[in-house]
C-alpha positions as CSV (number, residue, x, y, z in Angstrom):
1,X,12.4,-19.4,-20.9
2,X,12.8,-21.9,-23.8
3,X,10.9,-21.4,-27.0
4,X,9.9,-24.7,-28.5
5,X,9.0,-24.8,-32.2
6,X,6.9,-27.8,-33.3
7,X,6.8,-28.2,-37.1
8,X,4.1,-29.6,-39.4
9,X,4.3,-32.3,-42.1
10,X,6.2,-32.6,-45.4
11,X,9.6,-31.8,-43.9
12,X,11.5,-34.8,-45.4
13,X,13.8,-32.4,-47.4
14,X,15.2,-31.1,-44.2
15,X,17.0,-32.3,-41.1
16,X,16.7,-30.9,-37.7
17,X,19.5,-28.3,-38.1
18,X,18.4,-27.0,-41.5
19,X,14.6,-26.8,-40.5
20,X,15.4,-25.0,-37.3
21,X,17.5,-22.4,-39.3
22,X,14.6,-21.9,-41.8
23,X,12.2,-21.2,-38.9
24,X,14.7,-18.9,-37.2
25,X,15.3,-17.0,-40.5
26,X,11.5,-16.3,-40.7
27,X,11.3,-15.3,-37.1
28,X,14.3,-13.1,-37.4
29,X,12.9,-11.4,-40.5
30,X,9.6,-10.7,-38.7
31,X,11.5,-9.5,-35.6
32,X,13.5,-7.1,-37.7
33,X,10.6,-5.7,-39.6
34,X,8.6,-5.4,-36.3
35,X,11.4,-3.1,-34.9
36,X,11.2,-4.6,-31.4
37,X,14.1,-3.9,-29.3
38,X,15.0,-7.6,-28.6
39,X,18.4,-9.2,-28.8
40,X,17.6,-12.2,-31.1
41,X,20.8,-14.1,-30.1
42,X,19.8,-14.0,-26.4
43,X,16.8,-16.1,-27.1
44,X,16.7,-20.0,-26.5
45,X,15.1,-21.9,-29.3
46,X,14.6,-25.6,-29.9
47,X,13.0,-27.4,-32.8
48,X,12.5,-31.2,-32.2
49,X,12.5,-32.9,-35.7
50,X,10.4,-35.8,-36.6
51,X,10.3,-35.4,-40.4
52,X,12.5,-38.4,-41.0
53,X,10.1,-40.8,-39.2
54,X,7.9,-41.0,-42.3
55,X,10.8,-42.4,-44.4
56,X,11.6,-44.8,-41.6
57,X,8.1,-46.2,-42.0
58,X,8.7,-46.4,-45.8
59,X,5.8,-44.1,-46.5
60,X,5.6,-40.9,-48.5
61,X,3.0,-38.1,-48.8
62,X,1.3,-37.9,-52.1
63,X,-0.8,-34.7,-51.8
64,X,-1.5,-33.3,-55.2
65,X,-4.1,-30.6,-54.9
66,X,-4.4,-30.2,-58.6
67,X,-6.6,-33.3,-58.6
68,X,-9.2,-31.4,-56.6
69,X,-9.5,-28.4,-58.7
70,X,-12.5,-27.7,-60.9
71,X,-11.5,-27.8,-64.5
72,X,-12.3,-24.0,-64.9
73,X,-9.7,-23.2,-62.2
74,X,-7.2,-25.8,-63.3
75,X,-7.1,-24.1,-66.8
76,X,-5.9,-20.9,-65.2
77,X,-2.3,-22.2,-65.4
78,X,-1.4,-21.2,-61.9
79,X,2.2,-20.1,-61.6
80,X,3.2,-22.6,-59.0
81,X,2.8,-26.3,-58.2
82,X,-0.1,-26.7,-55.7
83,X,1.4,-29.9,-54.4
84,X,3.8,-27.7,-52.4
85,X,1.2,-26.3,-50.2
86,X,2.3,-26.7,-46.6
87,X,5.7,-26.0,-45.2
88,X,7.8,-28.0,-47.8
89,X,10.5,-25.8,-49.5
90,X,12.5,-27.3,-52.3
91,X,15.5,-24.9,-52.3
92,X,18.5,-26.0,-50.2
93,X,18.8,-22.5,-48.7
94,X,15.3,-21.0,-49.4
95,X,15.0,-17.3,-49.5
96,X,12.9,-15.7,-46.7
97,X,10.6,-13.1,-48.4
98,X,9.0,-10.4,-46.3
99,X,5.2,-10.3,-45.8
100,X,3.3,-7.8,-48.1
101,X,2.3,-5.8,-45.0
102,X,5.9,-4.7,-44.6
103,X,5.8,-3.2,-48.1
104,X,2.5,-1.3,-48.1
105,X,3.7,1.0,-50.9
106,X,4.9,-1.8,-53.2
107,X,3.1,-1.7,-56.5
108,X,2.5,-5.1,-58.0
109,X,2.9,-5.7,-61.7
110,X,0.1,-7.1,-63.8
111,X,1.7,-10.6,-63.7
112,X,2.0,-10.4,-59.9
113,X,-1.7,-9.3,-59.6
114,X,-2.9,-12.2,-61.8
115,X,-0.8,-14.5,-59.7
116,X,-2.5,-13.2,-56.6
117,X,-6.0,-13.6,-58.2
118,X,-5.2,-17.1,-59.2
119,X,-4.0,-18.0,-55.7
120,X,-7.2,-16.4,-54.1
121,X,-9.3,-18.3,-56.6
122,X,-7.6,-21.6,-55.7
123,X,-7.8,-20.9,-52.0
124,X,-11.5,-20.1,-52.1
125,X,-12.2,-23.4,-54.0
126,X,-10.2,-25.4,-51.5
127,X,-11.8,-23.6,-48.6
128,X,-15.2,-24.8,-49.9
129,X,-13.8,-28.3,-50.2
130,X,-12.7,-28.2,-46.6
131,X,-16.1,-26.9,-45.5
132,X,-17.7,-29.8,-47.4
133,X,-15.4,-32.4,-46.0
134,X,-15.8,-31.1,-42.4
135,X,-19.5,-32.3,-42.5
136,X,-18.4,-35.9,-43.6
137,X,-15.6,-37.0,-41.2
138,X,-15.3,-40.5,-42.7
139,X,-14.8,-39.0,-46.2
140,X,-12.4,-36.5,-44.7
141,X,-10.5,-39.4,-43.0
142,X,-10.3,-41.1,-46.4
143,X,-8.9,-38.0,-47.9
144,X,-6.2,-37.7,-45.1
145,X,-5.4,-41.4,-45.4
146,X,-4.7,-41.2,-49.1
147,X,-3.0,-37.9,-49.5
148,X,-1.7,-36.8,-46.1
149,X,0.0,-40.0,-44.9
150,X,2.1,-38.3,-42.2
151,X,-1.0,-36.8,-40.6
152,X,-2.9,-40.1,-40.8
153,X,0.0,-42.0,-39.3
154,X,0.2,-39.7,-36.4
155,X,-3.7,-39.8,-35.8
156,X,-4.1,-43.6,-36.2
157,X,-0.7,-45.3,-35.5
158,X,0.2,-45.5,-31.7
159,X,3.8,-46.5,-32.4
160,X,4.4,-43.5,-34.8
161,X,2.6,-41.2,-32.3
162,X,4.9,-42.5,-29.5
163,X,8.1,-41.9,-31.6
164,X,6.9,-38.3,-32.4
165,X,6.1,-37.6,-28.8
166,X,9.4,-39.1,-27.6
167,X,11.4,-36.8,-30.0
168,X,9.6,-33.7,-28.6
169,X,9.5,-34.5,-24.9
170,X,13.3,-35.0,-25.0
171,X,13.6,-31.2,-25.5
172,X,11.4,-30.4,-22.5
173,X,13.0,-29.5,-19.1
174,X,10.9,-29.7,-16.0
175,X,12.8,-26.9,-14.2
176,X,12.2,-24.1,-16.8
177,X,9.2,-22.4,-18.4
178,X,8.4,-23.1,-22.0
179,X,6.6,-21.2,-24.8
180,X,5.3,-23.8,-27.4
181,X,4.9,-22.4,-31.0
182,X,3.3,-25.1,-33.1
183,X,2.4,-25.0,-36.8
184,X,-0.2,-27.2,-38.7
185,X,0.0,-30.9,-37.7
186,X,2.4,-29.7,-35.0
187,X,-0.5,-28.0,-33.2
188,X,-2.3,-31.4,-33.0
189,X,0.8,-33.1,-31.7
190,X,1.3,-30.3,-29.2
191,X,-2.2,-30.3,-27.9
192,X,-1.9,-34.1,-27.3
193,X,1.4,-33.5,-25.5
194,X,0.1,-30.8,-23.3
195,X,-2.3,-33.4,-21.9
196,X,0.6,-35.8,-21.3
197,X,3.4,-33.4,-20.1
198,X,2.9,-33.8,-16.4
199,X,5.4,-31.8,-14.4
200,X,6.4,-29.4,-17.2
201,X,5.8,-25.7,-17.2
202,X,4.0,-24.4,-20.2
203,X,3.9,-20.6,-20.0
204,X,2.2,-19.9,-23.3
205,X,0.8,-22.0,-26.3
206,X,0.8,-20.5,-29.7
207,X,-0.8,-22.4,-32.6
208,X,-0.3,-21.4,-36.2
209,X,-2.4,-22.6,-39.1
210,X,-4.1,-25.3,-36.9
211,X,-6.3,-28.0,-38.3
212,X,-7.9,-28.7,-34.8
213,X,-11.2,-27.1,-36.0
214,X,-11.9,-30.1,-38.2
215,X,-14.0,-32.8,-36.9
216,X,-12.0,-35.7,-38.3
217,X,-9.0,-34.3,-36.2
218,X,-11.2,-33.9,-33.1
219,X,-12.4,-37.6,-33.4
220,X,-8.8,-38.7,-32.9
221,X,-8.1,-36.7,-29.8
222,X,-8.4,-37.9,-26.3
223,X,-11.9,-37.2,-25.0
224,X,-13.1,-35.0,-23.5
225,X,-11.5,-32.2,-25.5
226,X,-10.4,-29.6,-22.9
227,X,-8.0,-26.9,-22.1
228,X,-4.7,-28.5,-21.1
229,X,-4.1,-28.4,-17.4
230,X,-0.3,-28.0,-18.0
231,X,-0.9,-24.8,-19.8
232,X,-0.4,-22.1,-17.2
233,X,-0.9,-19.0,-19.4
234,X,-2.7,-18.0,-22.6
235,X,-3.5,-20.0,-25.8
236,X,-3.1,-17.9,-28.9
237,X,-4.4,-19.4,-32.2
238,X,-3.5,-17.5,-35.5
239,X,-5.1,-18.6,-38.7
240,X,-5.3,-17.1,-42.2
241,X,-8.7,-16.9,-43.9
242,X,-6.9,-17.7,-47.1
243,X,-5.4,-20.9,-45.7
244,X,-8.0,-23.5,-46.7
245,X,-6.4,-26.1,-44.5
246,X,-6.8,-24.2,-41.4
247,X,-9.2,-21.3,-42.2
248,X,-11.3,-21.5,-39.1
249,X,-10.9,-20.1,-35.5
250,X,-10.9,-22.3,-32.5
251,X,-13.9,-20.6,-30.9
252,X,-16.8,-23.1,-31.3
253,X,-17.5,-26.2,-29.3
254,X,-15.6,-28.2,-28.2
255,X,-12.9,-25.3,-28.1
256,X,-15.1,-22.8,-26.2
257,X,-12.7,-22.9,-23.2
258,X,-12.7,-20.7,-20.2
259,X,-10.4,-18.8,-20.3
260,X,-11.0,-18.7,-24.1
261,X,-8.4,-19.4,-26.8
262,X,-7.3,-16.0,-28.2
263,X,-8.0,-16.3,-31.9
264,X,-6.7,-13.9,-34.5
265,X,-7.0,-13.9,-38.2
266,X,-3.8,-12.8,-40.0
267,X,-2.8,-12.3,-43.6
268,X,0.0,-14.6,-44.8
269,X,1.3,-15.1,-48.3
270,X,-1.3,-15.3,-51.1
271,X,0.9,-17.8,-53.1
272,X,1.3,-20.2,-50.1
273,X,-1.0,-19.1,-47.2
274,X,-0.2,-22.2,-45.1
275,X,3.6,-21.8,-45.2
276,X,5.3,-21.3,-41.8
277,X,7.2,-18.4,-43.4
278,X,4.1,-16.3,-43.6
279,X,2.8,-17.2,-40.1
280,X,6.0,-16.9,-38.1
281,X,7.2,-13.5,-39.3
282,X,3.8,-11.9,-38.9
283,X,4.0,-9.0,-36.4
284,X,1.1,-10.3,-34.3
285,X,2.7,-13.7,-33.9
286,X,6.1,-12.1,-33.1
287,X,4.4,-10.0,-30.5
288,X,2.7,-13.0,-28.9
289,X,6.0,-14.7,-28.5
290,X,8.0,-11.8,-27.3
291,X,5.3,-10.8,-24.8
292,X,5.3,-14.3,-23.5
293,X,9.0,-13.8,-22.5
294,X,8.2,-10.7,-20.4
295,X,7.6,-11.1,-16.5
296,X,3.8,-10.9,-15.7
297,X,2.8,-7.5,-14.6
């Protein structure tokens, strides 16, 4: 069984080897904290990398969420730069912090509590923005075009989409089963690929922080939107209510499939709820991956 990680946007600071190691570090931290009796080194992981394609097209993401904050919130002097919201990590060898749920008796200082309050206030404001934009797909598309170049390129540029698909499909093998674990934009890419991957065995599909609930994304997918026929098993969708980019389950039309998508709300990091670090080490996500490796009862 091969576990295929599909990353999201803003990964230009990495290459394939370093990004794969970052994901594996997060997964291994979650596996260790979950105390599951699994030999990590026996697992077969792959992470196709497409983060360099944005540079190849001489384009750069320019998302600065500070420009969307109401002044009353912007004056809170949040203790981090909001433009880093997604999976980008600036450190050469970033430290993998454990989720708060693994330290239930940990007592935060006043500074830490204020930091959490600031983060929650920010996330609430951006979630309201996301709800508003979802009712106006054209405005939402303009927002994506201006600030999320990589996402817009994938959704609107067939050549870019083809290059991304080629990178990922080169890691698929028709003779073995696959578990696909996709984060953020990677879940959109994977959904498209699951409709194209004829002859491949997809045992389980796990989406983390997926923006598929947004109408502007749905309008760019091949119609009709349907459960991928290549998916032989369950589709698990994990989302964080604090993650304003993906704070909604995939349960309403057109994603009211039969069998249904298994949606689960989880808590990630308050300071960066969309980060893969918070999603991938969560015990519910770890369990969905490990159970997918087990023979069917």
